[in-house]
N, C-alpha and C positions, 0 to 999 in steps of 0.2 A: 635375677630380676623377675618380678611377677609377670605372668602372661598378660598381654594386652597393654602393658606399659611400655614406654619408649625411653631410650636413653637420650638425654639432651645433647645434641650435636650442633645445634644452631639456636638462635634466640627463639624463645617460646612465648606464645600468647596463652595466658590462663583465662578461661571464660568464667563469667559470674555463675554462681550456683542457681540463681532464680530466673535465669533467662529461659526463653522458649527454645526447644530442641530443634531449631530450624536447620542448623548445620548438619546434624546427624541425619536429617531427612533429605539432604542433598542440596540445600540452598547454598549458592556460592558466595554470599556476602556475609561478612562479620562486621557489625556496626560497633562504633566506639562505645556505645552504651552497654554492650554485651561483654565488654572486656573488663576483667578484674585487674590484671597487671601484666607486665612483660617481664620475663626473666632472661637475662643476657642482653647483648647489644646487637643492634641492627641498623643499617643505613636505610633511609626511605627507598623503597623499591626492592629491598632484599626479601628473600623467601624466609618465612618463619613457620614453625610448627604450631598448630592450634590444639590445645589440650582442654579438657573439661576441668571443672573445679577439683575433680579427684585425680587430676594429672594423667588422665587416660587420653591417648592420642586420638584425634578425630580426623584432621586433614592438614594440608600444607597450602600456603598461599603467599602472595606478595603483600608487603606491609607498606602503608602510607599513613603516617600519623596526621597529615594535613587534611585527610578526607574523613567524612563521617562514615563512609564504607572503608573501614581501616584495614581490613584484610580481604583479599579476593582469592577464593579457593581455586587452585589449579590441579590438585591431586589429593587422593585419599591414601597415598602411600608416601611415607617419609623418605628422605634422602634424595628426592628429585631435584634436578638442576635445570634451569631454563636456558639451555644453550642451543646452538643451531640444530643439534641432533634431536633435542626435545621438540623444537618447532617443526622439523621435517616429519617426525612421526605424527604429530597432531595434524599438520597440513595434509598428509597422506590420508588420514582418516576422513578429513573434510572432502578431499577429492573423491574418495570411494563412495561417500554418501551421495554426492551430487551425480556421479556417474550412474548410480543405481536409480535415482529418483527424478532427475532433471534432464529433459531431452535436449534443451538448448545448452550450448557451450557457454554463452553469455549468461551469467547468473551470480548470485552471492556465493562466494566460495567459503568465507569464514564469517560466522555470525556470533561473535563474542562468547558470552557465557554458555549459550546453547551448543557451541562447539568446543567447550571447555578451554576457551582462550579469552578470559574476561577483559573486556575493553578493546578488543581488536576486531575490526571489520575489514573484509577484503571483497571487493567486487571485481569481476572480470568483464571488461568491455573490449571485444575484439582481442587484440594481442596485448592490451594494457591492463595491468592490475592497478586498481585504485585502493589505497590503504587509508584507513582512518584509525588513529591510535588515541584512545580515550582515557587511558589509565597510566599512572606513573610506572607501574611494574612492567608494562609493555613498552613505554617510551624509552626507558633506559636500556632496552634490549632491541632497539630498532635495527642495529646492524645484523644481529642474529636472525631477526625476522626476515629481513631482505635476503640474506644468504639462503635461508630455507625456502622462501618463495621462489627464488630462481631455480633451485634444485628440483623442486616438486612440480612447478607449473611452467617453467621455461618461457617466461613472458618476453615480449620485445621491450617492455618498459614497465616501471613501477612508479606511480605518482602518489604523493601523500596529500590527503585532504583532511588534515586535522584542524580545520578552521571552524570549530564548534565551541560554543560557550561553556559546555559542560566540563571542558578541560580545566577551567579555572577552579572547579571544585577539587581538583587533584593537585592544584598548585602549578599547573602547566600553562604555558603560553600557546596561543594558536600558531599553527605553522602549515605551510603548503610548499610543494615543490617536487621536482624530479628526484627520486631516490635511486633510479637505475635506468639505463638504456634510453630508448627513444619513446617519447610520450607526446604524440600529436594532440592538440587541444580537442579537435572534433574526431570522434571515433564512431564508426558504424557498427551497430549490433544487430542481431537477429533474435526476435522473440515471437514464438508461435508462427513462424514463417514470414513475419513482417520485418521490414528493414527500418531502423530508426537511427537517428544521429544522437550522440551523447556528447555534451560539453563537459569534459572531466575537470576543467579549470573553474568554470563559473556556474555549472549546473548545480541544482539543489542537492544537498547531502553529498554523496559521492558522484553524483551526475545523473542518476536515474533510479527510479523506484522499482526494484525487481519483485517486491513482496506481493504485488497484485497480479503477477503473471498468470497464475491459474484462475484467478477471479475474472480477469479479462476474457479468458477463453470460455468461462462459464456463461457468457452472454450469448453464445452462438445460437441456442434454440430460440432466442427472442427476436432474432433478426429477420426471419421469414415467416410466411403464413398470413400476410396481411392483405393480399390482393383482393379477396372477396369483399372486404369492407369498402373497396372502391368500385365494386360492381364488376370486377374482372374475374372471368372464369375460363377454365380450359375447355376448348371445343375442338372436335375433329373437323378438319377442312380438307378438301382435295389437295394432294401434293402437286407441286409445280409441274412435275413431269407427267402428271396424269395417272401415275401408278400408285394406287392406294390413297391413303389419307395420312395427314399429320396432325398432331395435337398442338394447338397454339393457344395463347391467351387472347381473349377478345373482351372488349369493353361492352357496356350495356347496349350500345348500338350495333353490336355484332362486328365491329371493326377490329382487325388484328392489332394487338399492342406489341410494338417492336422494342420498347425499352426493356433491356434485359433484367432490370431489378424491379419489375412491376410488382413482385410479391414481397418486396422488402419493407422493413419498418422505417418510419421516420424517427429520428433519434436526436435528443438534446444531451450533450455532454457539458456539464458545468465543472469549473475548476480543472480545465483540460490539461494544464501544464504543457506537455509536449504532444498531446493528442493521442495518447495510447489507446484509450477506449474508442475514440473516433476511428482509429485505424482498424481495430478489431471489428467494430460494427460494420465497416465497409467490407472487410475481408469475408465476413459471414453473411453478406447479402443485403445490407441496409440500403434503402432507396435514397434517403437524403439524411445527412447528419449536420446538425448545428454544433460547431465546436467553439466553446466560449471560455475565455480566461480574462482576468483583469490586466494581465501583463502583455504588452505589445511584443516584448521579446519572446515570451512563451508562445504566443500565437504565431510569430514568425517561424519559430522552430517547428511548431505543429504543421504549418503550411508546407515547409520543406519536407517533413516526414510524409505528409499526404501525397505530395508530388513524387517523392521517391518510390511510392508504392502504386502510383497511377490512379489515384482516387479523386483527382481534382474535380471531376464533373459531378461528384455527389456530396461535396462538403462545402458549407458556407462557414465563414469565420466571423466571430463577434468578439470585439474587445470591450468588456464591460464588467462592472462589479456584479458577481453572480447574485448576491442578495437583492440588489436593486432590480436586476433583470427579471428574476423570478417573481418579485412582488409586482412589477409592472404587468407582466404577462398574466399573473394571477388575478389582478384587479380587472383586467380586460375580460377574463373568463367569467368572473363574478358578475360583471355588468351585463355581459351577453346573456348569461343564464337568467338574470333578473328580468331582462327585457323579454326573454322567451316566456317566462312565467306570466308576466303581465299580458302578453299577447294571448296566451291560452285563456286567461281569466276574462279578458275583455273582448274576446272574439277577434283578435288581430287588429285592434284599433290604434295601437301605438305606431307613431310615425317612424318607420325603420329607415327612412332616408337620412335621418340625423346620425352623425357620426358618434361612435362610442367615445365618451369623454375620457376614459381612463387610458385608451390606447392599448396596445398589446393584444392579448387574448389568443395567442398561438397555443396550440397543443401538439403533442407528439405521442407516438405509440410507446416509446421508451424514453424515460428520463434518467440520466446517470448523474449521481452526486458523489464526487470523490474529493472532498475538501481537505485542506491541510489540517493539522491538529488545531483544535480550537482552545485547548488548554494543555499546559505542561506542568501545572501544579494542582494539588488537591483543592487549594483555596479558590481556584478559578472555575470550578466545575459548574457552579450555578450559571455563570455567563455562557459556558459551553453548551449547557442544556438548552438555553434559550436560542443559541445559534443553530443547533441541530434541529430543534423543533421548527424554527422559522424556515430553514431551507427545505426541510422535508414536507412541511405543511403546504408551502407554495408549489414545491416540486410535484407532489401527488395531484394537486389541482390541475396541473398541466398535462397529466397523462390521459390519453383517450380512454374511454370506457373499455375495461377489460385489458388495458395495456399494463406496462410494468414499470415499477420504480426500482432502480438499482442504486443502493445507497451504502455508504461506508463511513467508518470513523477510525482514524489512526491515533486517537487520543487515549493513552493508557488509562488515565483517570476516569474516562467515560466507560464504566464497566458494561459488559454485555447486557445485563438486566436493565441498567439505567438507559442504555441506548434504545433497547426495544420498547421500554416504557415511554420514552420520549417520542418515538415514532408512533406509538399507539395513541398518545395524547394528540399528536398532530393529526392523525387520521380521524379522531373523534371530532376535533374542531373543524376539519375540512369536510365532514360528512361522508367520509370514505370508509369502505371495508377493505382490509388488506388480508391477502392470503400469502403466507410465507412459502415461497417456492424453494429457496436455497439459503443456507446460512453457512458462511465460510470464514476462515482466518487467513493468515499469511501462507505462502506456498512452501513447498518442501525444501527449498533452499534456505528457509527461515525456520528451522526446527524449534520446538519448544521443550524446555525441561519441565517435567511434571513437578508441580509444587512450587514453581517459580512464576508467580503471577505477573511479575514485571515484564516477562517476555510475551505476554498475551495482550498485545496492544491493538491489533487490527481486527475490526469487525466488518463483515461484508454481507449484505442481504439483498435478495431479489424478492420483491413483493408484486403479486397481481393486485391491481387497483380497480375497485368497482364502487359505484355510488350507492348510497343507502336508498336514494329515491331514483 
């Protein structure tokens, strides 16, 4: 047998001659349109070998003729079997990666294709593993997956959250429920030293979004250094015992400021969900945080998380549509600025006793925008662009001069260049100049395969905001 060729021991997929060489470059998906034919027989979910048009072996993966992604690659070595031993070896690799790069025990343990386990997601919340199975090849091996998870991670329970519409593309029904052990509905986790509750049964996706962990920590430098704007400065005063002096913050009247967070930022978090950015803002020294979400249930959860960490005195909660709230506050800012301009031109002749008609007009040192995905299809990108421009335009108007806009997009089809272009257009319309301070993606428990753009979904940016005039 010629070197580089393989003996057919199972069904084989022969790829078309004129396709792009994505699979050879490491992409884990074989589309139906790339397949010339199948040789041999296989049941849906079985492993098949993938050969090029010259019958040279490329990779092996599981087959699903009902899906446009017909083969999902699991190995570049033939003869592999997806039994419990296979999953134990892969899960141990996942554990080693997280142990090296993630300080928190609570994290994403398995991230699908990026961990060479296509269509399988596993998050750890306390002692519970939450599993999401998205592909037929993984679904038919549920028992082996559970066995290996128990062996490698020793959880108290395993709960399945395969209640996502994408399963229909694989010919699968949605399903949830306990797969092993004890799975309390509410689990407490730790993230960056903060305590949060996670609802593994009704929470979004698997219950919580770990992908922003490192980005939440990145806001720490924004949370202090604002006292001087309020006229507060540090001053030496005699110590109470008369021995020496002590340095204390004092206001413009020379009176000591006793509020411990006098140097902290004012922060608005929109699309707060369970209040994760609010919690981090408080932990890093924010003076006052406005936590906003359209869902009363989400705000109730955020309220409990704030109380769990002892931040109640610094957080106000708002249940409102973020788009409406940002527009209202922005209109108030515009009206206030217009009135100020008229006053300057007319020597202060405008009657300022009249209320502003638009209402709103609040501003903050830091505005955080972490919305859900605005588009999940390529055809809806236009609407998503309008949505991102709208919230960022109004959001940056509400940032105090020299403050910061923290903004993110988890829409895969909103490419990084398009996202930045959209924010730039918003800044132009708002009359703002933005300085990019930080540009980030998902955290290290969400690794990315080079050349697989489908995994590069999260964009996160911190901008300094200044007015052109």
